[in-house]
Structures are given as structure tokens and as C-alpha cells.
C-alpha positions in Angstrom: -1.7 165.3 149.4 -3.2 166.7 146.3 -0.8 169.6 146.5 2.2 167.3 146.9 1.1 165.2 144.0 0.8 168.3 141.9 4.3 169.5 142.9 5.8 166.1 142.2 4.3 165.8 138.8 3.1 169.0 137.1 5.7 171.5 138.4 8.6 169.0 138.1 7.7 167.8 134.6 6.8 171.2 133.2 9.8 173.0 134.7 10.4 176.2 136.5 9.1 178.3 133.6 5.6 177.7 135.0 6.4 178.6 138.5 4.5 182.0 138.3 1.3 179.9 137.9 1.9 178.0 141.1 0.0 180.4 143.5 -3.0 180.3 141.2 -3.0 176.5 141.1 -2.6 176.4 144.8 -5.7 178.5 145.3 -7.7 176.3 143.1 -6.7 173.2 145.1 -8.0 175.0 148.3 -11.4 175.7 146.8 -14.4 173.4 147.2 -15.0 170.6 144.8 -17.7 172.5 143.1 -15.1 174.9 141.8 -12.9 172.0 140.5 -14.1 172.6 137.0 -12.1 175.9 137.0 -8.9 173.8 136.9 -9.6 172.6 133.4 -9.0 175.9 131.6 -5.8 176.4 133.5 -4.6 172.8 132.8 -5.5 173.3 129.1 -3.6 176.5 129.0 -0.6 175.0 130.6 -0.7 172.0 128.3 -0.9 174.3 125.3 2.0 176.3 126.6 4.0 173.1 127.1 3.3 172.0 123.5 4.3 175.4 122.3 7.6 175.3 124.3 8.3 171.8 123.0 7.8 173.0 119.4 10.0 176.0 120.1 12.7 173.8 121.6 12.5 171.5 118.6 13.0 174.4 116.2 15.9 175.7 118.3 17.6 172.3 118.3 17.1 172.1 114.5 18.6 175.6 114.0 21.5 174.6 116.3 22.2 171.5 114.3 22.1 173.5 111.1 24.5 176.1 112.5 26.8 173.5 113.9 26.9 171.6 110.6 27.7 174.8 108.7 30.5 175.8 111.2 31.9 172.3 111.0 32.0 172.4 107.2 33.7 175.8 107.4 36.3 174.6 109.9 37.0 171.5 107.9 37.5 173.6 104.7 39.8 175.9 106.6 41.8 173.1 108.2 42.1 170.9 105.1 44.6 171.5 102.5 43.2 173.1 99.4 43.2 170.5 96.6 44.1 172.3 93.4 42.8 171.2 90.0 45.2 169.5 87.7 48.7 171.1 87.6 50.2 171.2 84.1 53.2 172.6 82.4 56.9 172.0 82.0 58.8 170.7 85.0 61.3 173.4 86.1 63.4 171.2 88.4 63.8 167.5 89.2 64.8 167.0 92.8 65.1 163.2 92.9 63.6 160.1 91.5 60.1 160.9 92.7 59.9 164.6 93.3 60.0 167.6 90.9 58.7 171.2 90.7 55.8 171.9 88.4 53.9 175.2 88.1 55.6 176.5 91.2 54.5 173.5 93.3 56.8 170.8 94.7 55.2 167.6 93.5 55.8 164.1 95.1 54.7 161.4 92.6 52.0 159.3 94.2 52.3 155.5 94.6 56.1 155.1 94.1 59.2 155.4 96.1 62.6 156.1 94.5 66.1 155.8 96.1 67.3 158.7 98.0 69.8 160.9 96.2 72.8 159.7 98.3 71.7 156.1 98.2 73.9 153.4 96.8 72.6 150.2 95.3 75.2 147.4 94.9 77.9 150.0 94.4 76.0 152.1 91.9 74.6 155.6 92.6 71.0 154.5 92.2 69.7 157.7 93.7 71.3 159.9 91.1 70.4 157.4 88.4 66.7 157.5 89.4 66.7 161.3 89.3 68.3 161.3 85.8 65.7 158.7 84.7 62.8 161.0 85.9 64.5 164.0 84.2 64.5 162.1 80.9 60.8 161.3 81.2 59.7 164.9 81.8 62.3 166.8 79.7 60.7 169.0 77.0 57.3 167.5 77.7 54.0 168.9 79.1 53.4 167.2 82.4 49.9 166.9 83.9 49.5 166.0 87.6 46.2 165.3 89.4 46.5 166.0 93.1 45.7 163.2 95.5 47.0 164.6 98.8 49.6 166.7 100.6 52.3 165.1 102.7 53.8 166.3 105.9 56.4 168.4 104.0 53.5 170.3 102.4 54.3 168.8 99.0 51.5 168.1 96.5 51.2 164.3 96.2 49.9 163.6 92.7 49.5 161.1 89.9 51.4 162.5 86.9 51.5 161.8 83.2 53.7 162.9 80.4 52.9 162.3 76.7 49.8 160.4 78.0 51.8 157.9 80.0 51.9 157.3 83.7 55.2 158.6 85.0 55.0 156.5 88.2 54.5 153.3 86.3 57.4 154.1 83.9 59.7 154.8 86.8 58.8 151.5 88.5 58.9 149.5 85.2 62.4 150.8 84.5 63.6 149.6 87.9 64.3 153.2 89.1 61.5 153.2 91.7 59.4 150.7 93.7 55.7 150.2 94.1 55.0 152.1 97.3 52.3 149.6 98.5 51.7 151.5 101.7 49.9 154.1 99.6 49.5 152.6 96.1 47.7 149.4 97.3 49.6 147.5 94.6 48.8 149.8 91.7 52.3 149.3 90.3 52.9 145.8 91.4 52.9 144.3 87.9 55.4 146.9 86.7 57.6 146.1 89.6 57.5 142.4 88.9 58.4 143.1 85.3 61.4 145.1 86.4 62.5 142.4 88.8 62.2 139.7 86.2 64.2 141.7 83.7 66.8 142.6 86.4 66.8 146.3 85.4 67.6 149.4 87.5 67.9 148.6 91.2 67.0 145.0 90.5 70.3 144.4 88.8 72.0 143.9 92.2 71.4 144.1 95.9 69.8 147.2 97.3 67.9 148.6 100.3 64.3 149.6 99.8 64.1 153.4 100.1 61.8 153.2 103.1 64.3 151.0 104.9 67.2 153.2 103.9 65.5 156.2 105.4 65.1 154.5 108.8 68.9 154.2 109.2 
């Protein structure tokens, strides 16, 4: 029974790594009680070895966590788009009311949504009007854009300024773009209310919001 108890506790708990000691332990159990004192050194040695293995396992787990964290950081950096520092310079091309090319990068102005180029608003070509309004804001000026994100079209999404003024806010305030609340969280809400109250730009008549127009 003593042998079974040992097998159920010591060997099971300490694992197969101590199996080579099994025969020696078994012999000790078969000896007279007078020799029982010889079990103490062996138990002490096994306990010390168990402690050493636990410390080793703890160090290995710490190293694994450190390696895993480093690999995760590398993977995230590789998978994430590289956020450039501020883009600045002269706009080389205006594509529509919220997109232009700056420093070789196609930039989508953050927080606003302008009419699509072919969009009509109450009979007026509001898409072309919005593009021309943006062109007027950036023409012959140094534009500085701070990147916020990249969209699914790989465009730089950025908050941009010209002559120290927020381009997005000016587009919304003139009624040539709307506050894109889905992303702006109401950043240009007051500018939009001002344009609506003055009935300028798109607010001068009926129009479809750009995001609704795109769903058609």
C-alpha cells in the first residue's frame, strides 16, 4: 500500500522526469523500518530538483511571454499602415470636394463628406461646385495635413490646414460638404448648422446626403 500511495502522489505529481528514480525508491520501501531514514536524503533531493524545475519552467514561461510580445509587436507594425508624419506642400490635384493629391499621396479630408462629382443637388452640379470650392481653398497655398488613418482605398485620411485654417471646417461652413458624424463625432456640427441657417451651398435647395447618394 505504501508503494501504491507513493505512485499515486509522488510520481504522479512530480511527473515522468523522475521516473529513473523509481527503482531506487522502490528498494527503499522494501527495506526494514530501521533504514527508513535513508529516504530523507532522496526526498530532499527530489524536492530540490522539483523546485529547480519549477524555477526553470517559470523562467521559460517568462522568456516565452517576452518573445511572444516582441513577435506580436513586430506583426502589428508590419500589418498596420505606416502613419507618416505631417504631409505638407502644394496640392498637385483636386479630385473632388474632399480628396486631393499632396506630396505624392492621395489625401481624403477627415471628418467631412462632400457630394460626389456627378451628384446633382436641386438641379445644380453640387459635386463640381464642391470640387471647385476646395480648389480655391488650396490654390497657391502651402497645405499641411496630419494623418489620422488610411481608408479601404489606401488613401491617407488626414486633418488638413491651409493658411492656418481648417480646410474641413471651411468646406462645411460654406455648405460644400457635410459634417461626417460617423467619423468626426460632431467636430463640424456647428459649422454645418451655420451653413444650413444661412442656406448656402447644398443647403440652398434639396439634396441627397453624399453617403445616401452612394448607396443608390
